[in-house]
C-alpha positions, 0 to 999 in steps of 0.5 A: 298307454294311459287315460289321463286327466288334466286337472286345475281351477280356472286359469291354471292352464289346462287347455295349453297343456292339451295342446302340447301334449296333443303335439307330443302324443298324436296316438292318443284321443284327445276330449275337452270340455263340451265333447262328447267324452265316454266319462264327462258330459259338461256342456252336453244334453243327456236325453232319454230316448223319449227327450230326444225324440220330443227335442227333434220334433219342438226344434225342426230346424236343428233336428239334422245337425242335432243328429249329426253332433249326438250319440247313443248311449244305452238307452240316452243320447248325448247332445254336445249343444255348444257345438252346434253353431246359431243365434238362436238363445231359446235353443241352448236355454232349452238344451241346458235344461238336459245337463246333468251339472247345476243341480238340473238332477237330483243327487241320486241320479247324479250319482248314478249317472257318474259311477255308471259311465266311469264303471262302462269306460273301458280301454285307454289312450285317452286324455281328458281336460277337468272330467275328474275333478272339476264338474263332478266336485263342483256339483258335490261341493255347491249343489248336493252340500255334501261334507268333505267326508262325503265327496271323498267316499264319493270318490273313493266309489269312483276309483273303485270303478276305474281301471287304475292301472291305466289311470294318471292325473295331471294336476296344475297347480297355481302358487299365488291363488289369489293373484292367479284369479285376479289376473283371470277377472282382468284378463276375461273382460268383453268390449265393453269392459265388463267383467265376464268370467268374474261375473258369471263365476259369482252369479254361478256360486251365488245362486247354488244351494251352498252358495246362498246357505253360505252367503257367497257375495264376492271376490273373496268368497271365490278365492275360498271356494277354490282354495276349499277345492284344492284342499279336497283335492289333495286330500282325494288324490293322497289317500285314494290315488297315491302315485297315480298323479304328479302336480306340476306349477301352473305355466311353470313346468317341463313338458319332459318331466310330464311325458315321462310321467306319462311314460313310465 
């Protein structure tokens, strides 16, 4: 059994593919964004013991459900706060402050957390949704403002911390990036017709240090960002992980081909 990472830009069909793999590979553990994952911390608060104790005191109405949904990892607690349902927006804002993404940690601390968790990860038989590229590479591009070569160096260290024998990546690629992102923009709207995905993505890019220094301001800038990211991923895969990945066409692939790749 392997540790498999399903990657791709927004709208490429990662969640759909995970669902198909889960039906075909029931012996595997599956981790989606927002789950407590042994490698990724998307949509999770990462709190020191002191911060966790303070959290329970400040939000006693949530203390039991927080405890039920948190795990301790060395000297930290991980809480997947989007799994705690409610309508108290202040609580979610409070929890969001303790994520490791979005520039909430200095780059040295971010580096140490990511590298340490990958180094500590053991075992096999796991399939992860966008846990190797998406959030990590976005942080390095947008908040650390790393050059391409510095991002490659970060991933070179990351690759040195994994068991390469058990490691595989499935990357979903869109033939037409512009059209794919335009389709997401049209589909992901609310009942009032507001472009929820577009507004959130543009806001995310604009408020980042990279977005501010490079004047990101419109849909074309979003397209340019993802084109740069795809090229970076290609460099990382070809230079650091040859023969450890498969590129498949988004929403136009043969599941049997992917399963054969996983079982080789």
